[in-house]
mmCIF file of the C-alpha atoms, coordinates in Angstrom:
data_MODEL
# 
_entry.id   MODEL 
# 
loop_
_atom_site.group_PDB 
_atom_site.id 
_atom_site.type_symbol 
_atom_site.label_atom_id 
_atom_site.label_alt_id 
_atom_site.label_comp_id 
_atom_site.label_asym_id 
_atom_site.label_entity_id 
_atom_site.label_seq_id 
_atom_site.pdbx_PDB_ins_code 
_atom_site.Cartn_x 
_atom_site.Cartn_y 
_atom_site.Cartn_z 
_atom_site.occupancy 
_atom_site.B_iso_or_equiv 
_atom_site.pdbx_formal_charge 
_atom_site.auth_seq_id 
_atom_site.auth_comp_id 
_atom_site.auth_asym_id 
_atom_site.auth_atom_id 
_atom_site.pdbx_PDB_model_num 
ATOM 1   C CA . MET A 1 1   ? 99.892 20.884 -107.212 1.00 0.00 ? 1   MET A CA 1 
ATOM 2   C CA . ALA A 1 2   ? 96.566 19.667 -108.650 1.00 0.00 ? 2   ALA A CA 1 
ATOM 3   C CA . LYS A 1 3   ? 93.801 18.845 -106.225 1.00 0.00 ? 3   LYS A CA 1 
ATOM 4   C CA . ALA A 1 4   ? 91.602 15.863 -106.968 1.00 0.00 ? 4   ALA A CA 1 
ATOM 5   C CA . ARG A 1 5   ? 87.904 16.586 -106.553 1.00 0.00 ? 5   ARG A CA 1 
ATOM 6   C CA . LEU A 1 6   ? 85.185 13.951 -106.707 1.00 0.00 ? 6   LEU A CA 1 
ATOM 7   C CA . MET A 1 7   ? 82.109 14.637 -108.801 1.00 0.00 ? 7   MET A CA 1 
ATOM 8   C CA . ARG A 1 8   ? 79.265 12.463 -107.584 1.00 0.00 ? 8   ARG A CA 1 
ATOM 9   C CA . LEU A 1 9   ? 76.525 11.428 -110.009 1.00 0.00 ? 9   LEU A CA 1 
ATOM 10  C CA . PRO A 1 10  ? 74.150 8.885  -108.467 1.00 0.00 ? 10  PRO A CA 1 
ATOM 11  C CA . GLU A 1 11  ? 73.338 6.051  -110.849 1.00 0.00 ? 11  GLU A CA 1 
ATOM 12  C CA . ASP A 1 12  ? 69.668 5.931  -109.780 1.00 0.00 ? 12  ASP A CA 1 
ATOM 13  C CA . ARG A 1 13  ? 68.934 9.256  -111.523 1.00 0.00 ? 13  ARG A CA 1 
ATOM 14  C CA . TYR A 1 14  ? 68.267 10.445 -115.046 1.00 0.00 ? 14  TYR A CA 1 
ATOM 15  C CA . TYR A 1 15  ? 70.222 13.523 -116.150 1.00 0.00 ? 15  TYR A CA 1 
ATOM 16  C CA . ALA A 1 16  ? 69.112 16.354 -118.413 1.00 0.00 ? 16  ALA A CA 1 
ATOM 17  C CA . ALA A 1 17  ? 72.596 17.230 -119.632 1.00 0.00 ? 17  ALA A CA 1 
ATOM 18  C CA . GLY A 1 18  ? 71.822 20.628 -121.139 1.00 0.00 ? 18  GLY A CA 1 
ATOM 19  C CA . GLU A 1 19  ? 70.083 21.868 -118.010 1.00 0.00 ? 19  GLU A CA 1 
ATOM 20  C CA . HIS A 1 20  ? 72.201 20.045 -115.402 1.00 0.00 ? 20  HIS A CA 1 
ATOM 21  C CA . LEU A 1 21  ? 69.088 18.690 -113.772 1.00 0.00 ? 21  LEU A CA 1 
ATOM 22  C CA . TRP A 1 22  ? 68.491 15.226 -112.408 1.00 0.00 ? 22  TRP A CA 1 
ATOM 23  C CA . VAL A 1 23  ? 65.278 13.243 -112.137 1.00 0.00 ? 23  VAL A CA 1 
ATOM 24  C CA . LYS A 1 24  ? 64.669 10.539 -109.554 1.00 0.00 ? 24  LYS A CA 1 
ATOM 25  C CA . VAL A 1 25  ? 61.519 8.481  -110.043 1.00 0.00 ? 25  VAL A CA 1 
ATOM 26  C CA . GLU A 1 26  ? 59.826 7.784  -106.717 1.00 0.00 ? 26  GLU A CA 1 
ATOM 27  C CA . GLY A 1 27  ? 56.627 5.748  -106.845 1.00 0.00 ? 27  GLY A CA 1 
ATOM 28  C CA . GLY A 1 28  ? 55.212 7.380  -109.957 1.00 0.00 ? 28  GLY A CA 1 
ATOM 29  C CA . ARG A 1 29  ? 56.341 10.875 -109.045 1.00 0.00 ? 29  ARG A CA 1 
ATOM 30  C CA . ALA A 1 30  ? 59.550 12.551 -110.135 1.00 0.00 ? 30  ALA A CA 1 
ATOM 31  C CA . ARG A 1 31  ? 61.876 14.490 -107.836 1.00 0.00 ? 31  ARG A CA 1 
ATOM 32  C CA . LEU A 1 32  ? 64.001 17.109 -109.631 1.00 0.00 ? 32  LEU A CA 1 
ATOM 33  C CA . GLY A 1 33  ? 67.319 18.575 -108.591 1.00 0.00 ? 33  GLY A CA 1 
ATOM 34  C CA . MET A 1 34  ? 70.483 20.091 -109.997 1.00 0.00 ? 34  MET A CA 1 
ATOM 35  C CA . ASP A 1 35  ? 73.507 17.884 -110.638 1.00 0.00 ? 35  ASP A CA 1 
ATOM 36  C CA . GLU A 1 36  ? 76.823 18.532 -108.941 1.00 0.00 ? 36  GLU A CA 1 
ATOM 37  C CA . LEU A 1 37  ? 78.587 19.680 -112.122 1.00 0.00 ? 37  LEU A CA 1 
ATOM 38  C CA . GLY A 1 38  ? 75.870 22.291 -112.700 1.00 0.00 ? 38  GLY A CA 1 
ATOM 39  C CA . CYS A 1 39  ? 76.271 23.498 -109.124 1.00 0.00 ? 39  CYS A CA 1 
ATOM 40  C CA . TRP A 1 40  ? 80.043 23.794 -109.549 1.00 0.00 ? 40  TRP A CA 1 
ATOM 41  C CA . ALA A 1 41  ? 79.663 25.629 -112.850 1.00 0.00 ? 41  ALA A CA 1 
ATOM 42  C CA . ALA A 1 42  ? 77.073 28.049 -111.404 1.00 0.00 ? 42  ALA A CA 1 
ATOM 43  C CA . GLY A 1 43  ? 79.201 28.861 -108.385 1.00 0.00 ? 43  GLY A CA 1 
ATOM 44  C CA . SER A 1 44  ? 77.806 29.970 -105.055 1.00 0.00 ? 44  SER A CA 1 
ATOM 45  C CA . ILE A 1 45  ? 74.019 29.838 -105.288 1.00 0.00 ? 45  ILE A CA 1 
ATOM 46  C CA . ALA A 1 46  ? 72.407 32.907 -103.754 1.00 0.00 ? 46  ALA A CA 1 
ATOM 47  C CA . HIS A 1 47  ? 68.710 32.708 -104.617 1.00 0.00 ? 47  HIS A CA 1 
ATOM 48  C CA . VAL A 1 48  ? 66.181 30.188 -105.922 1.00 0.00 ? 48  VAL A CA 1 
ATOM 49  C CA . GLU A 1 49  ? 62.563 30.839 -106.883 1.00 0.00 ? 49  GLU A CA 1 
ATOM 50  C CA . LEU A 1 50  ? 60.203 28.012 -107.807 1.00 0.00 ? 50  LEU A CA 1 
ATOM 51  C CA . HIS A 1 51  ? 56.687 27.967 -109.224 1.00 0.00 ? 51  HIS A CA 1 
ATOM 52  C CA . HIS A 1 52  ? 53.997 26.980 -106.749 1.00 0.00 ? 52  HIS A CA 1 
ATOM 53  C CA . PRO A 1 53  ? 52.473 23.506 -106.386 1.00 0.00 ? 53  PRO A CA 1 
ATOM 54  C CA . GLY A 1 54  ? 49.642 23.006 -108.838 1.00 0.00 ? 54  GLY A CA 1 
ATOM 55  C CA . LYS A 1 55  ? 51.485 24.712 -111.703 1.00 0.00 ? 55  LYS A CA 1 
ATOM 56  C CA . ARG A 1 56  ? 51.194 22.637 -114.880 1.00 0.00 ? 56  ARG A CA 1 
ATOM 57  C CA . LEU A 1 57  ? 54.340 22.296 -116.987 1.00 0.00 ? 57  LEU A CA 1 
ATOM 58  C CA . ALA A 1 58  ? 52.918 21.506 -120.416 1.00 0.00 ? 58  ALA A CA 1 
ATOM 59  C CA . ARG A 1 59  ? 56.174 21.072 -122.309 1.00 0.00 ? 59  ARG A CA 1 
ATOM 60  C CA . VAL A 1 60  ? 59.722 19.878 -121.745 1.00 0.00 ? 60  VAL A CA 1 
ATOM 61  C CA . GLY A 1 61  ? 61.876 22.977 -121.356 1.00 0.00 ? 61  GLY A CA 1 
ATOM 62  C CA . ALA A 1 62  ? 59.207 25.053 -119.617 1.00 0.00 ? 62  ALA A CA 1 
ATOM 63  C CA . ALA A 1 63  ? 60.545 27.234 -116.812 1.00 0.00 ? 63  ALA A CA 1 
ATOM 64  C CA . PHE A 1 64  ? 59.607 26.052 -113.334 1.00 0.00 ? 64  PHE A CA 1 
ATOM 65  C CA . GLY A 1 65  ? 61.727 28.573 -111.465 1.00 0.00 ? 65  GLY A CA 1 
ATOM 66  C CA . THR A 1 66  ? 64.850 30.707 -111.506 1.00 0.00 ? 66  THR A CA 1 
ATOM 67  C CA . LEU A 1 67  ? 68.309 30.451 -110.026 1.00 0.00 ? 67  LEU A CA 1 
ATOM 68  C CA . GLU A 1 68  ? 70.801 33.190 -109.180 1.00 0.00 ? 68  GLU A CA 1 
ATOM 69  C CA . ALA A 1 69  ? 74.449 32.385 -108.527 1.00 0.00 ? 69  ALA A CA 1 
ATOM 70  C CA . ASN A 1 70  ? 77.749 34.204 -108.899 1.00 0.00 ? 70  ASN A CA 1 
ATOM 71  C CA . LYS A 1 71  ? 78.313 32.681 -112.395 1.00 0.00 ? 71  LYS A CA 1 
ATOM 72  C CA . PHE A 1 72  ? 74.732 32.101 -113.589 1.00 0.00 ? 72  PHE A CA 1 
ATOM 73  C CA . VAL A 1 73  ? 71.362 33.814 -113.506 1.00 0.00 ? 73  VAL A CA 1 
ATOM 74  C CA . GLY A 1 74  ? 68.538 32.195 -115.384 1.00 0.00 ? 74  GLY A CA 1 
ATOM 75  C CA . ALA A 1 75  ? 65.579 29.888 -115.654 1.00 0.00 ? 75  ALA A CA 1 
ATOM 76  C CA . LEU A 1 76  ? 65.333 26.358 -114.353 1.00 0.00 ? 76  LEU A CA 1 
ATOM 77  C CA . ARG A 1 77  ? 63.818 24.380 -117.236 1.00 0.00 ? 77  ARG A CA 1 
ATOM 78  C CA . THR A 1 78  ? 61.970 21.142 -116.646 1.00 0.00 ? 78  THR A CA 1 
ATOM 79  C CA . PRO A 1 79  ? 63.088 17.913 -118.317 1.00 0.00 ? 79  PRO A CA 1 
ATOM 80  C CA . LEU A 1 80  ? 59.567 16.503 -117.806 1.00 0.00 ? 80  LEU A CA 1 
ATOM 81  C CA . ARG A 1 81  ? 55.981 17.468 -118.461 1.00 0.00 ? 81  ARG A CA 1 
ATOM 82  C CA . GLY A 1 82  ? 53.634 17.342 -115.512 1.00 0.00 ? 82  GLY A CA 1 
ATOM 83  C CA . THR A 1 83  ? 52.264 19.221 -112.523 1.00 0.00 ? 83  THR A CA 1 
ATOM 84  C CA . ILE A 1 84  ? 54.328 20.517 -109.618 1.00 0.00 ? 84  ILE A CA 1 
ATOM 85  C CA . GLN A 1 85  ? 53.232 18.696 -106.469 1.00 0.00 ? 85  GLN A CA 1 
ATOM 86  C CA . GLU A 1 86  ? 55.800 20.017 -104.018 1.00 0.00 ? 86  GLU A CA 1 
ATOM 87  C CA . VAL A 1 87  ? 58.669 22.485 -103.843 1.00 0.00 ? 87  VAL A CA 1 
ATOM 88  C CA . ASN A 1 88  ? 61.596 22.402 -101.439 1.00 0.00 ? 88  ASN A CA 1 
ATOM 89  C CA . ARG A 1 89  ? 60.740 25.169 -98.982  1.00 0.00 ? 89  ARG A CA 1 
ATOM 90  C CA . ASP A 1 90  ? 64.013 24.600 -97.077  1.00 0.00 ? 90  ASP A CA 1 
ATOM 91  C CA . LEU A 1 91  ? 65.919 25.322 -100.287 1.00 0.00 ? 91  LEU A CA 1 
ATOM 92  C CA . LEU A 1 92  ? 63.987 28.556 -100.802 1.00 0.00 ? 92  LEU A CA 1 
ATOM 93  C CA . LYS A 1 93  ? 65.136 29.677 -97.339  1.00 0.00 ? 93  LYS A CA 1 
ATOM 94  C CA . ASN A 1 94  ? 68.693 28.356 -97.784  1.00 0.00 ? 94  ASN A CA 1 
ATOM 95  C CA . PRO A 1 95  ? 69.722 28.196 -101.484 1.00 0.00 ? 95  PRO A CA 1 
ATOM 96  C CA . ARG A 1 96  ? 73.248 27.042 -100.541 1.00 0.00 ? 96  ARG A CA 1 
ATOM 97  C CA . LEU A 1 97  ? 71.750 23.582 -99.975  1.00 0.00 ? 97  LEU A CA 1 
ATOM 98  C CA . LEU A 1 98  ? 72.183 23.156 -103.739 1.00 0.00 ? 98  LEU A CA 1 
ATOM 99  C CA . ASN A 1 99  ? 75.932 23.625 -103.357 1.00 0.00 ? 99  ASN A CA 1 
ATOM 100 C CA . THR A 1 100 ? 76.305 21.517 -100.213 1.00 0.00 ? 100 THR A CA 1 
ATOM 101 C CA . ASP A 1 101 ? 73.844 18.646 -100.820 1.00 0.00 ? 101 ASP A CA 1 
ATOM 102 C CA . PRO A 1 102 ? 72.507 18.655 -104.403 1.00 0.00 ? 102 PRO A CA 1 
ATOM 103 C CA . TYR A 1 103 ? 71.253 15.041 -104.271 1.00 0.00 ? 103 TYR A CA 1 
ATOM 104 C CA . GLY A 1 104 ? 69.736 15.201 -100.795 1.00 0.00 ? 104 GLY A CA 1 
ATOM 105 C CA . GLU A 1 105 ? 68.464 18.283 -98.992  1.00 0.00 ? 105 GLU A CA 1 
ATOM 106 C CA . GLY A 1 106 ? 69.085 20.474 -102.069 1.00 0.00 ? 106 GLY A CA 1 
ATOM 107 C CA . TRP A 1 107 ? 66.346 18.980 -104.301 1.00 0.00 ? 107 TRP A CA 1 
ATOM 108 C CA . LEU A 1 108 ? 64.124 21.447 -106.174 1.00 0.00 ? 108 LEU A CA 1 
ATOM 109 C CA . ALA A 1 109 ? 60.618 20.104 -106.792 1.00 0.00 ? 109 ALA A CA 1 
ATOM 110 C CA . VAL A 1 110 ? 58.450 17.008 -107.060 1.00 0.00 ? 110 VAL A CA 1 
ATOM 111 C CA . LEU A 1 111 ? 56.294 16.558 -110.168 1.00 0.00 ? 111 LEU A CA 1 
ATOM 112 C CA . GLU A 1 112 ? 53.357 14.367 -111.030 1.00 0.00 ? 112 GLU A CA 1 
ATOM 113 C CA . PRO A 1 113 ? 54.595 13.520 -114.535 1.00 0.00 ? 113 PRO A CA 1 
ATOM 114 C CA . SER A 1 114 ? 52.135 13.338 -117.409 1.00 0.00 ? 114 SER A CA 1 
ATOM 115 C CA . HIS A 1 115 ? 54.380 11.539 -119.956 1.00 0.00 ? 115 HIS A CA 1 
ATOM 116 C CA . LEU A 1 116 ? 57.080 9.975  -117.795 1.00 0.00 ? 116 LEU A CA 1 
ATOM 117 C CA . THR A 1 117 ? 58.356 7.159  -120.035 1.00 0.00 ? 117 THR A CA 1 
ATOM 118 C CA . GLU A 1 118 ? 58.439 9.382  -123.113 1.00 0.00 ? 118 GLU A CA 1 
ATOM 119 C CA . ASP A 1 119 ? 60.167 12.281 -121.313 1.00 0.00 ? 119 ASP A CA 1 
ATOM 120 C CA . LEU A 1 120 ? 62.790 10.067 -119.623 1.00 0.00 ? 120 LEU A CA 1 
ATOM 121 C CA . ALA A 1 121 ? 63.844 8.414  -122.913 1.00 0.00 ? 121 ALA A CA 1 
ATOM 122 C CA . PRO A 1 122 ? 66.244 11.181 -124.113 1.00 0.00 ? 122 PRO A CA 1 
ATOM 123 C CA . LEU A 1 123 ? 67.813 11.750 -120.677 1.00 0.00 ? 123 LEU A CA 1 
ATOM 124 C CA . VAL A 1 124 ? 71.218 10.376 -119.685 1.00 0.00 ? 124 VAL A CA 1 
ATOM 125 C CA . HIS A 1 125 ? 70.855 7.174  -117.664 1.00 0.00 ? 125 HIS A CA 1 
ATOM 126 C CA . GLY A 1 126 ? 73.003 4.173  -116.816 1.00 0.00 ? 126 GLY A CA 1 
ATOM 127 C CA . ARG A 1 127 ? 76.564 4.037  -115.572 1.00 0.00 ? 127 ARG A CA 1 
ATOM 128 C CA . ALA A 1 128 ? 78.393 4.246  -118.930 1.00 0.00 ? 128 ALA A CA 1 
ATOM 129 C CA . ALA A 1 129 ? 76.199 7.064  -120.242 1.00 0.00 ? 129 ALA A CA 1 
ATOM 130 C CA . ILE A 1 130 ? 76.546 9.050  -117.007 1.00 0.00 ? 130 ILE A CA 1 
ATOM 131 C CA . ILE A 1 131 ? 80.346 8.742  -117.030 1.00 0.00 ? 131 ILE A CA 1 
ATOM 132 C CA . HIS A 1 132 ? 80.456 9.789  -120.694 1.00 0.00 ? 132 HIS A CA 1 
ATOM 133 C CA . TYR A 1 133 ? 78.211 12.803 -119.980 1.00 0.00 ? 133 TYR A CA 1 
ATOM 134 C CA . ALA A 1 134 ? 80.320 13.896 -117.002 1.00 0.00 ? 134 ALA A CA 1 
ATOM 135 C CA . ARG A 1 135 ? 83.630 13.575 -118.849 1.00 0.00 ? 135 ARG A CA 1 
ATOM 136 C CA . GLU A 1 136 ? 82.370 15.401 -121.954 1.00 0.00 ? 136 GLU A CA 1 
ATOM 137 C CA . LYS A 1 137 ? 80.814 18.286 -119.994 1.00 0.00 ? 137 LYS A CA 1 
ATOM 138 C CA . THR A 1 138 ? 83.824 18.581 -117.698 1.00 0.00 ? 138 THR A CA 1 
ATOM 139 C CA . ALA A 1 139 ? 86.198 18.792 -120.679 1.00 0.00 ? 139 ALA A CA 1 
ATOM 140 C CA . GLU A 1 140 ? 83.963 21.383 -122.353 1.00 0.00 ? 140 GLU A CA 1 
ATOM 141 C CA . TYR A 1 141 ? 83.746 23.492 -119.186 1.00 0.00 ? 141 TYR A CA 1 
ATOM 142 C CA . ARG A 1 142 ? 87.510 23.356 -118.688 1.00 0.00 ? 142 ARG A CA 1 
ATOM 143 C CA . ARG A 1 143 ? 88.030 24.600 -122.275 1.00 0.00 ? 143 ARG A CA 1 
ATOM 144 C CA . ARG A 1 144 ? 85.552 27.413 -121.695 1.00 0.00 ? 144 ARG A CA 1 
ATOM 145 C CA . GLY A 1 145 ? 87.013 28.361 -118.285 1.00 0.00 ? 145 GLY A CA 1 
ATOM 146 C CA . ILE A 1 146 ? 83.718 27.727 -116.496 1.00 0.00 ? 146 ILE A CA 1 
ATOM 147 C CA . LEU A 1 147 ? 84.907 25.377 -113.751 1.00 0.00 ? 147 LEU A CA 1 
ATOM 148 C CA . PRO A 1 148 ? 86.658 26.783 -110.690 1.00 0.00 ? 148 PRO A CA 1 
ATOM 149 C CA . GLU A 1 149 ? 90.415 26.309 -110.456 1.00 0.00 ? 149 GLU A CA 1 
ATOM 150 C CA . GLU A 1 150 ? 90.080 23.907 -107.546 1.00 0.00 ? 150 GLU A CA 1 
ATOM 151 C CA . ALA A 1 151 ? 88.248 21.538 -109.898 1.00 0.00 ? 151 ALA A CA 1 
ATOM 152 C CA . ASP A 1 152 ? 91.304 20.949 -112.078 1.00 0.00 ? 152 ASP A CA 1 
ATOM 153 C CA . ASP A 1 153 ? 91.481 17.186 -111.463 1.00 0.00 ? 153 ASP A CA 1 
ATOM 154 C CA . ILE A 1 154 ? 87.929 15.879 -111.346 1.00 0.00 ? 154 ILE A CA 1 
ATOM 155 C CA . GLN A 1 155 ? 87.268 12.220 -110.733 1.00 0.00 ? 155 GLN A CA 1 
ATOM 156 C CA . VAL A 1 156 ? 83.770 11.031 -111.653 1.00 0.00 ? 156 VAL A CA 1 
ATOM 157 C CA . VAL A 1 157 ? 82.084 8.730  -109.118 1.00 0.00 ? 157 VAL A CA 1 
ATOM 158 C CA . VAL A 1 158 ? 78.888 6.951  -110.211 1.00 0.00 ? 158 VAL A CA 1 
ATOM 159 C CA . ARG A 1 159 ? 77.175 4.906  -107.487 1.00 0.00 ? 159 ARG A CA 1 
# 
């Protein structure tokens, strides 16, 4: 019997689809995290390393850390240019926060963006675009066998 699983994608975020990262603009700064689909696809997250505050990220796609999980090992690549202001020290101690609370306690870093409007423009934003992104990526990951079996009936929730 198929199990329904809810995939949450908050509507107040911008999504970098290729990297599975989200951006939440907070008073001129940008908080970055990993979206729930990326967390599911990566599997159990075992280790996260992040560059230190003060590090300048001069281009979109620059590495700002690394992630190790049972299905993925690789760089975390920024969707924005700017300077790292803060990293989530709790996440560094407990990487599973990404799996259990990716939109809350599992955030990655806060940036002081240098080209915010320009860098946000190509990201996925708005209810219809978010739903389209989630459905397309979910279908692709099912075809490729990336999603876990318990995620066979995913329902997208955008709030």
